[in-house]
C-alpha positions in Angstrom: 110.9 110.7 101.3 110.1 113.0 98.4 107.3 115.5 99.1 106.5 119.2 99.0 108.4 122.1 100.4 105.5 124.5 101.1 107.1 128.0 101.3 106.0 131.5 102.1 108.0 134.7 102.3 107.5 138.3 103.5 109.5 141.0 101.6 110.4 144.7 101.7 108.5 145.2 98.4 107.5 143.4 95.3 110.5 143.7 92.9 113.6 141.7 93.7 115.2 143.0 90.6 114.9 146.5 92.0 116.6 145.5 95.3 113.7 144.4 97.4 114.7 141.6 99.8 113.2 138.8 101.9 112.5 139.7 105.6 110.8 136.5 106.7 110.8 133.0 105.4 108.9 129.8 106.3 109.2 126.2 104.9 106.9 123.4 105.8 107.7 119.8 104.7 104.5 117.9 103.6 104.5 114.3 102.4 102.6 113.2 99.3 99.6 112.4 101.4 99.4 115.9 102.7 100.8 115.3 106.2 103.1 117.8 107.8 106.6 116.3 108.5 108.4 119.4 109.9 108.4 123.2 109.7 111.1 125.9 110.0 110.8 129.7 109.9 112.9 132.7 110.5 113.0 136.5 110.2 115.7 137.7 107.9 117.8 140.9 108.2 117.6 142.3 104.7 120.5 144.7 105.2 118.2 147.6 104.4 114.9 149.1 105.5 112.1 146.6 105.8 109.7 148.7 103.7 106.1 149.5 104.5 104.9 148.0 107.7 101.5 147.6 106.1 102.9 144.7 104.0 104.2 142.4 106.7 103.7 144.1 110.1 107.4 144.3 110.8 109.7 147.3 111.6 113.5 147.6 111.3 114.0 146.8 115.0 112.2 143.4 114.6 114.8 142.1 112.2 117.9 143.8 113.7 119.0 140.7 115.4 117.9 138.3 112.7 120.3 136.4 110.4 121.2 137.6 106.9 119.9 135.3 104.1 123.5 134.3 103.4 123.8 132.9 106.9 120.8 130.6 106.4 121.1 130.0 102.6 122.6 126.5 103.1 119.9 125.4 105.5 117.2 126.8 103.2 118.7 124.9 100.3 118.6 121.7 102.4 115.0 122.2 103.2 114.0 122.8 99.5 116.2 120.3 97.8 114.6 117.2 96.4 111.1 118.5 96.9 108.4 120.1 94.9 108.6 123.9 95.6 105.0 124.8 96.6 103.6 128.2 97.2 100.4 130.1 96.5 102.2 132.2 93.9 105.4 130.4 93.4 106.6 132.5 90.5 107.0 135.5 92.8 108.5 133.5 95.7 110.9 131.8 93.3 112.1 135.1 91.9 112.9 136.4 95.4 114.6 133.2 96.5 116.7 133.0 93.4 117.8 136.6 93.8 118.7 135.9 97.5 120.6 132.6 96.6 122.4 134.5 93.8 123.6 137.2 96.2 124.7 134.4 98.6 126.6 132.6 95.8 124.5 129.5 96.1 123.6 127.8 92.8 120.3 126.0 93.3 118.0 124.3 90.7 114.8 126.1 91.7 113.0 125.6 88.5 109.4 126.1 87.4 109.1 122.5 86.3 109.2 121.3 89.9 106.9 123.9 91.4 103.2 123.7 92.4 100.9 126.8 92.6 98.0 126.4 94.9 96.5 129.5 93.2 96.5 127.8 89.8 95.5 124.3 91.0 92.6 125.8 93.0 91.3 127.7 90.1 91.5 124.5 88.0 89.8 122.4 90.7 87.2 124.9 91.7 86.3 127.2 88.8 85.8 130.8 90.0 88.0 130.3 93.0 89.5 133.6 94.2 93.2 134.4 93.5 94.0 135.8 96.9 95.1 133.3 99.5 93.0 134.8 102.3 89.8 134.8 100.1 90.5 131.2 99.0 90.9 130.0 102.6 87.6 131.7 103.4 85.9 130.0 100.5 87.2 126.6 101.8 85.9 127.4 105.3 89.0 128.2 107.3 91.1 131.3 108.3 94.8 132.0 108.1 96.3 131.7 111.6 99.2 133.8 112.7 98.3 137.1 111.0 100.7 138.5 108.5 103.5 136.0 109.0 105.3 133.7 106.6 104.5 130.6 108.8 100.8 131.6 108.9 100.6 131.8 105.2 102.6 128.6 104.7 100.3 126.7 106.9 97.3 128.0 105.0 98.9 126.8 101.8 99.3 123.4 103.5 95.6 123.3 104.2 94.8 124.2 100.6 97.1 121.3 99.4 95.1 119.0 101.6 91.8 120.2 100.3 93.1 119.7 96.7 94.2 116.2 97.5 90.9 115.4 99.1 88.9 116.9 96.2 91.0 115.0 93.6 90.6 111.7 95.4 86.8 112.2 95.6 86.5 113.0 91.9 88.6 109.9 90.9 87.1 107.5 93.5 90.2 107.2 95.6 92.9 107.7 93.0 94.4 111.2 93.0 94.3 112.5 89.5 96.3 115.7 89.9 99.5 115.7 87.8 101.7 115.9 90.9 103.5 112.5 90.8 105.6 113.5 87.8 106.7 116.7 89.6 107.6 114.7 92.7 109.7 112.3 90.6 111.4 115.2 88.7 112.2 117.0 92.0 113.9 113.9 93.3 116.2 113.8 90.3 117.5 117.4 90.7 120.9 117.8 92.2 121.1 120.4 95.0 124.2 121.5 96.8 124.8 119.9 100.1 123.9 122.0 103.1 126.9 122.3 105.5 126.5 120.8 108.9 126.3 124.0 111.0 124.0 125.9 113.4 122.0 128.6 111.7 120.7 131.6 113.7 117.0 131.7 113.9 114.7 134.5 115.0 111.1 133.8 114.6 107.7 135.4 115.2 106.1 132.0 115.4 107.7 131.6 118.9 105.0 134.0 120.1 102.1 132.5 118.0 99.6 129.8 118.7 99.4 127.8 115.4 96.2 125.8 115.2 97.3 122.8 113.2 97.0 119.5 115.3 99.5 117.5 113.3 102.1 120.3 113.1 105.5 119.2 114.2 108.4 121.6 114.5 111.7 120.8 112.9 
């Protein structure tokens, strides 16, 4: 079924065009009603230094045994294909992912027309809502679990998506009025390369975390 691919990344810096790379990635599948279908996350060996530990809490040793992005590119493409790419700041995440896919020689239709920004949607739904994810979560009455991890941030975005769906339904007396259906339909039409049937190495910080989301199911 078509739905959302809620994505979060941690990176060595903030400029993929200057050589910064992804060091951690999480994808959560969410159906159109806001229910979690599966999740997947991994650390990524960037092939260079991980950058300031203050950004993501990682050191070089943490990612030494992790897969390179090229090793998991096909699996990631399979997780994103046919779904609305959803992130708090998808423009930044999309730039990093496109740079990584290009380096891995994977052509993927990761386009802005089939993305959803919880930052933008929240500010439209709740005027004056903060831009930072942590502050937005606090405003909505919950905290980000898992610290500075990609899966922790992705699950926080899932919660924001649910809050948006609930707020939209309440405003329209049960009929969601957010312009998401057209994006879901457009995402389903995009042709993505088939992910090869193979085992992809996975090294994850979430193995050591307690993620407080009752309906969470690991994929």
